[in-house]
Each structure stands twice: as structure tokens, then as C-alpha cells.
C-alpha positions as CSV (number, residue, x, y, z in Angstrom):
1,M,-0.2,-0.3,0.0
2,Q,1.3,3.2,-0.9
3,F,0.8,6.5,0.8
4,K,0.8,9.8,-0.3
5,L,3.8,10.7,3.2
6,S,6.0,8.2,4.9
7,V,6.8,10.3,8.2
8,I,10.1,9.1,10.2
9,I,10.3,9.8,13.7
10,P,13.6,8.3,15.6
11,V,12.8,8.3,19.1
12,Y,15.3,7.4,22.0
13,N,14.5,8.6,26.0
14,V,11.8,11.3,25.1
15,E,8.7,10.2,27.1
16,K,8.5,13.6,28.0
17,Y,8.0,14.8,25.0
18,I,6.8,12.3,22.6
19,D,2.6,12.5,23.2
20,R,3.4,16.4,22.2
21,C,5.2,15.1,18.5
22,I,2.7,12.0,17.7
23,N,-0.7,14.5,18.7
24,S,0.5,16.6,16.2
25,I,0.8,14.2,13.6
26,V,-1.6,11.9,13.7
27,N,-4.1,14.7,13.4
28,Q,-2.2,16.1,10.3
29,T,-5.5,17.6,7.6
30,L,-3.3,15.4,5.1
31,D,-4.7,11.6,6.0
32,D,-2.9,9.1,3.9
33,I,-0.1,9.5,5.8
34,E,2.0,6.2,7.3
35,I,4.3,6.9,10.7
36,I,7.1,4.9,11.0
37,I,8.4,5.4,14.7
38,V,12.0,4.1,15.2
39,D,12.5,3.6,19.0
40,D,15.8,3.8,19.3
41,G,16.6,1.5,22.2
42,S,15.3,3.7,24.3
43,S,15.9,3.2,28.3
44,D,12.5,5.5,29.7
45,N,8.9,4.0,28.6
46,S,8.7,5.8,25.2
47,P,8.7,2.2,24.0
48,Q,5.5,2.0,26.0
49,K,4.0,5.0,25.0
50,C,4.5,4.8,20.8
51,D,3.2,1.5,21.3
52,D,0.1,2.5,22.5
53,Y,-0.4,4.5,20.1
54,A,-0.1,2.3,17.2
55,K,-2.7,0.5,19.1
56,N,-5.3,2.8,18.1
57,D,-4.0,3.5,14.5
58,Y,-3.4,1.6,11.5
59,R,-1.0,3.8,10.1
60,I,1.3,4.0,13.1
61,K,4.1,1.3,12.3
62,I,6.7,0.9,15.2
63,I,10.3,-0.6,15.1
64,H,12.4,-1.4,18.1
65,Q,16.2,-1.5,17.7
66,K,19.8,-1.4,19.6
67,N,20.9,2.2,19.9
68,A,22.4,2.6,16.6
69,G,21.8,7.0,16.5
70,A,19.4,9.4,14.7
71,G,20.8,8.8,11.5
72,F,20.7,5.1,11.1
73,A,17.1,5.2,12.9
74,R,16.0,7.3,9.9
75,N,17.8,5.0,7.4
76,K,15.6,2.3,8.9
77,G,12.7,4.0,8.6
78,L,13.1,5.1,5.1
79,E,13.5,0.9,4.5
80,N,10.2,0.3,5.0
81,A,8.9,3.6,4.3
82,N,6.2,3.1,1.5
83,G,4.9,7.2,1.2
84,E,5.4,8.7,-2.4
85,Y,7.3,11.4,-0.1
86,I,9.3,11.4,2.8
87,A,8.9,13.6,6.1
88,F,11.7,13.6,9.0
89,I,10.2,14.8,12.3
90,D,12.6,14.6,15.6
91,S,10.5,13.5,18.6
92,D,10.8,15.9,20.8
93,D,9.4,18.8,18.3
94,Y,6.0,18.8,17.0
95,I,4.6,20.5,14.3
96,A,1.3,23.0,12.8
97,L,-1.9,20.7,11.8
98,N,-2.1,21.7,8.5
99,M,1.3,21.1,7.4
100,F,2.3,18.2,5.9
101,E,-1.4,18.9,3.5
102,K,0.2,22.1,2.2
103,L,3.5,21.2,1.8
104,Y,2.6,18.2,-0.4
105,N,-0.2,19.8,-2.0
106,I,2.3,22.1,-3.2
107,A,5.1,19.5,-3.9
108,K,2.5,18.1,-6.1
109,E,0.8,21.4,-7.8
110,E,4.2,22.1,-9.3
111,D,5.5,19.0,-9.1
112,L,8.3,19.3,-7.0
113,D,11.1,16.8,-5.4
114,A,11.2,18.7,-2.1
115,C,9.2,21.5,-0.4
116,S,10.5,23.0,2.9
117,C,8.4,25.5,5.1
118,G,9.7,28.2,8.0
119,I,10.6,27.0,11.7
120,R,9.8,28.5,15.0
121,N,12.1,27.7,17.6
122,I,11.1,27.1,21.1
123,N,13.2,28.0,24.3
124,K,13.5,24.9,27.0
125,D,10.6,27.5,29.2
126,N,8.6,27.1,25.7
127,T,8.5,30.6,24.9
128,L,9.4,31.6,21.2
129,M,13.3,32.7,20.6
130,Y,12.7,33.4,17.2
131,D,11.6,32.4,13.4
132,Q,13.7,31.1,10.5
133,F,12.9,31.1,6.9
134,D,15.0,29.4,4.2
135,Y,13.7,32.3,2.3
136,P,11.0,34.8,3.5
137,E,8.8,34.4,0.1
138,Y,7.6,31.8,-1.6
139,R,10.0,30.6,-4.4
140,I,10.6,27.4,-6.7
141,I,13.6,26.5,-8.0
142,K,13.5,25.3,-11.8
143,S,16.8,23.3,-12.3
144,N,19.1,21.0,-11.1
145,K,21.8,23.6,-11.4
146,E,19.9,26.3,-9.2
147,C,19.1,23.3,-6.9
148,R,23.0,22.2,-6.4
149,E,23.2,25.8,-5.3
150,V,20.9,25.1,-2.8
151,A,23.2,22.5,-1.4
152,L,26.0,24.8,-1.7
153,E,24.1,27.5,0.8
154,T,23.9,24.6,2.9
155,L,27.5,24.7,3.8
156,R,27.7,28.7,3.7
157,G,24.7,29.2,6.0
158,K,25.1,33.0,5.8
159,N,22.2,34.4,7.7
160,K,20.6,37.8,7.7
161,K,18.6,38.7,10.9
162,I,15.7,40.8,10.9
163,A,14.1,41.4,14.0
164,H,12.9,38.2,15.3
165,K,13.4,36.7,12.3
166,L,16.3,34.9,10.4
167,Y,16.8,34.0,7.3
168,Q,19.3,31.5,6.5
169,K,19.9,29.4,2.7
170,H,19.5,26.6,3.3
171,R,19.3,25.3,7.2
172,M,21.3,22.1,7.3
173,A,18.2,20.2,9.2
174,V,15.9,18.0,7.6
175,W,12.5,18.3,9.6
176,H,10.9,21.1,7.7
177,T,10.9,19.4,4.4
178,I,9.3,16.2,2.7
179,F,11.7,14.4,0.0
180,K,10.3,12.5,-2.7
181,K,11.0,9.3,-2.6
182,S,11.7,8.4,-5.5
183,I,15.0,10.2,-5.8
184,I,16.2,8.9,-2.5
185,N,16.1,5.5,-3.9
186,D,17.6,6.6,-7.5
187,F,20.7,8.2,-5.7
188,N,20.5,5.9,-2.9
189,I,20.5,8.3,-0.8
190,K,21.6,7.3,3.3
191,F,21.9,9.0,6.5
192,P,25.2,9.1,7.8
193,S,25.8,8.5,11.5
194,E,26.1,11.3,13.4
195,R,28.9,9.7,15.7
196,E,31.2,9.9,12.6
197,V,30.3,13.1,10.9
198,F,29.7,16.6,12.7
199,S,26.0,17.0,11.2
200,E,24.0,14.1,8.8
201,D,21.4,16.1,8.3
202,L,23.7,18.3,6.7
203,S,25.2,15.2,4.0
204,F,21.7,14.1,3.9
205,N,20.4,17.1,2.1
206,F,23.8,17.9,0.5
207,Y,23.0,14.3,-1.1
208,F,19.5,15.0,-2.4
209,F,19.9,18.6,-3.7
210,T,22.7,17.8,-5.5
211,N,20.5,15.5,-7.7
212,A,17.1,17.1,-7.5
213,R,16.0,18.5,-10.3
214,K,12.8,21.5,-8.7
215,I,12.1,21.8,-5.6
216,G,10.2,24.6,-3.5
217,F,9.8,27.1,-0.3
218,I,7.0,28.7,1.4
219,P,7.2,31.2,4.4
220,D,4.7,29.7,7.0
221,L,6.0,28.7,10.0
222,M,4.7,24.8,10.5
223,V,7.9,23.7,12.6
224,Y,8.1,24.0,16.3
225,H,12.2,23.1,16.9
226,C,11.8,23.0,20.7
227,Y,15.4,22.9,22.3
228,N,15.7,20.6,25.4
229,S,19.0,19.6,27.7
230,N,18.7,16.2,27.1
231,S,18.1,16.6,23.0
232,L,20.7,14.6,20.8
233,T,22.2,17.7,20.1
234,A,22.6,19.5,23.2
235,T,24.1,16.3,24.7
236,R,27.0,15.9,22.5
237,I,30.1,16.6,23.9
238,K,31.3,19.9,21.6
239,M,35.4,19.4,22.5
240,N,35.1,16.0,20.8
241,E,33.8,17.6,17.3
242,Y,36.9,17.6,15.4
243,P,37.0,14.0,14.2
244,R,33.8,14.3,13.2
245,L,34.3,17.3,11.5
246,S,37.4,16.7,9.1
247,L,35.6,12.9,8.6
248,Q,32.9,15.4,7.3
249,L,35.4,17.6,5.1
250,H,36.8,14.4,3.4
251,S,33.6,12.4,2.5
252,L,31.7,15.7,1.7
253,L,34.7,16.9,-0.9
254,E,35.2,12.8,-2.1
255,Y,31.3,13.5,-3.3
256,M,31.9,16.4,-4.5
257,N,34.5,15.5,-6.5
258,T,32.7,12.8,-8.2
259,N,29.7,15.0,-9.1
260,N,31.9,17.2,-10.6
261,Y,31.5,20.4,-8.6
262,D,34.5,22.9,-9.3
263,E,37.0,24.6,-6.8
264,R,34.6,27.9,-6.5
265,Q,32.2,25.9,-5.3
266,I,34.6,23.6,-3.3
267,D,34.9,26.8,-1.2
268,S,31.7,26.7,0.0
269,L,33.2,23.5,2.5
270,R,36.5,25.0,3.0
271,L,34.3,28.0,4.9
272,F,32.0,25.8,6.2
273,Y,35.0,23.5,7.9
274,V,37.2,26.8,9.1
275,N,34.1,28.3,10.5
276,Y,33.1,25.6,12.5
277,V,36.9,24.3,13.4
278,I,37.5,28.1,14.9
279,S,34.0,28.1,16.9
280,N,35.2,23.8,18.8
281,I,38.7,25.3,19.2
282,K,36.7,28.0,21.4
283,N,34.5,25.1,22.9
284,I,38.0,23.3,23.5
285,V,39.6,26.2,25.3
286,R,37.0,27.8,26.8
287,Y,35.1,24.6,28.6
288,E,38.2,22.1,29.4
289,K,39.1,22.4,33.0
290,R,42.4,20.4,32.3
291,K,45.1,21.8,30.5
292,I,46.7,18.4,29.2
293,E,43.8,17.7,27.5
294,C,42.8,20.5,25.8
295,N,46.1,20.8,24.2
296,I,45.8,17.4,23.3
297,K,42.9,18.2,21.4
298,L,44.3,21.5,20.1
299,K,47.5,19.4,18.4
300,E,44.7,17.3,16.7
301,I,43.3,19.7,15.4
302,L,46.2,21.5,14.1
303,N,48.6,18.7,13.3
304,D,46.1,17.8,10.7
305,K,47.5,18.2,7.8
306,D,45.2,16.1,5.3
307,S,42.3,18.7,6.1
308,W,44.6,21.5,6.3
309,A,46.1,20.3,2.5
310,I,42.9,21.1,1.3
311,I,42.5,24.3,3.2
312,K,45.2,25.9,2.0
313,K,44.5,25.3,-1.2
314,G,41.3,27.2,-1.4
315,T,40.3,31.4,-2.7
316,F,37.8,31.5,-0.1
317,I,39.4,33.7,2.6
318,S,37.7,36.9,1.5
319,D,34.3,35.7,2.7
320,L,36.0,34.9,6.7
321,K,35.1,38.1,8.6
322,W,38.0,39.9,9.3
323,H,39.1,38.0,12.8
324,R,38.4,35.1,11.5
325,R,40.8,35.4,9.3
326,I,43.8,36.0,11.5
327,F,42.7,33.4,13.4
328,L,42.6,31.2,10.0
329,Y,46.3,32.3,9.8
330,L,47.3,31.4,13.4
331,L,46.0,27.8,12.6
332,Y,47.8,28.1,10.0
333,Y,51.7,28.6,11.4
334,K,50.2,26.8,14.5
335,T,50.8,29.1,16.9
336,M,48.7,27.9,20.1
337,F,50.0,30.6,22.6
338,I,47.9,33.0,20.6
339,I,44.7,30.5,19.5
340,K,44.3,29.9,23.2
341,L,45.0,33.5,23.8
342,I,42.2,35.1,21.4
343,S,39.7,31.9,22.3
344,K,38.8,33.5,25.3
345,I,38.2,37.1,23.9
346,T,34.6,36.8,22.5
347,L,34.6,35.8,18.6
348,K,31.2,36.2,17.0
């Protein structure tokens, strides 16, 4: 049986939030959906709650597996999905009740491979932090060449703030977009493990948009992205990000070379890497309590010859803010003392 949409929800120890998430999905105005909940080895009451929902709604399918991380849980959902389009929703978020109907109808009307909406970012005290859009107006991207540029914007992450709103083309997350499953199947697009790369969503988006031919964006705020201290993102050890960041640099570079991206376009990847390396170094210096461990982690970054060889080929330096340019030169010359000193100064 094929559905219009398959909704994949990875679940891990979210009993406090899971009701809110599932209720926002089972009550969608688009009824022809299947809901695939992948319990990723939860140790709390989340699995029982999900099983109870499945007993009362034939559209819900529960998969229980040993803990493997959100990326692999989503891949398991994809293996079992029968929808024309795919949506990925995080289990501590919730969505507007007409989100899927609106995105699906536009996708069908315009013959889109993907369609994205706006986001409301909600603080842990349930207050609005800021609204976020990929584009502030309705927009259709109509060629593979332009879709590949959207993939590059995922790396560039350029922001424009207006009042309490943030415009960013195109953010890393997958949970504000519906994706055509035939594209995922045809190009064998999967999530890497977030235990191996910096952002599994970034890789999935990049692979998808590289191969898409037509995508759409609407400014409607339809995803409520909630920050909580127990989420996977919040509990990642920031000081240990670098090995995943380095691996993502190399895997995306290999993919870009295979798919005929030129050096100018690869500069977007180099810029992404440098910006996040600088942020990672700041975290190491500011939050590492023991000096020996701090120095070991910094040396790991400074002595990664393969990654820095990739960066030095770029001509992206003019796209960096002036203080980040200085920081980059210090990284080139491995001046650890000055790097540590500057890291303690606020760098925005």
C-alpha cells in the first residue's frame, strides 16, 4: 500500500515530549500518511507509549532496535517507508496540523522533488526564541543547476537577521522538508551516523539537493523546533567534535569531486570547515578544565595535515570576517599560545 507521505520519527528517551510530537502528526489534515516510529533502544517509557499509539492507529508502524543513533534510525525508517514523499520529524519537536497537507499539495501542483517551510525555534521554557526561513517568500527552484547551489548554501549558512526573524539559505536540518522518495531511492541517499560526522542532516540534504531538479520553499512557520537539555544535539560533547568535522570534510569533498563540483564551489566546503573549526577551538579552550587534555585536542586539529592541505587550496579567505582571517593564519602557523589567548576573547 502506498501512502502520499511517510513520516519517520526516531525516538530515544523522550517520554516527556513524545505525546506532543505524535499527536501533532496523527491529527494532520493530510490523512493519507504512514507514521514510522523507530525506537532506538530507549530505556525510559517511550517504547510503551509508542506501542500504545500503534494499537489505536493503523497508520503507525513501530520498529524497535538497539541504539544506533538518529541517522541510522532514519535509515531504518526509509527501508520500511511506502510513501511518495518522506518527512523526518524529531521526537521532541511538533508541527502545525496542516503542515503536511500544505507541503504535499504544493509539491504535487508544482511537481517538486522537495518542499520546505519555515521554523519557529522554541526555548526550553516554551517561549519563542526566533522564527527562521530558508527564504522569506514563496520560491520555486526550477533546475538541477540551481538545486546544486541550494546544496552549497547548506554549507555556507549565510544568515540575515531582521527583528526576531532569521533568514538562512538553506539550513542543515531535514525536519522542515518533505522529500520525494524516488530521488532517495534512485541515488541511494542515506544518512551517515552522527557518531562519525558533524551533521548527518547536512550530508543528507547535500546529497539530495545535488540530485534534485525542482524544489520549493514557503515562508509559513509550520515546524516548532524545541530545544531541551536532553536532546541529542544538546548532549553532544562539543570538545570532541573535531574528528567528526574532519571526516565530514573529507567525505563531502569526495562526493563533490565525484559529482563535478568546481574549485569555486568546493570553497563553500572549505569555508564551512574553517568556521566550525574555529568554533570548536573556542569550545575546547573555554570549557576544557584540564590543560593537558586541552593541548592534546588542539594539537589534533593543528596537526591534521590532510585536512589543512585541502583548506590551503582555497581562495575563500575574503568570505571570512576579519578576525576569523587572523585566526586562520594562526592555525596555518600552529601558534597555539596565541590561538588559546584569542579564543578566550569573544569571537562572533
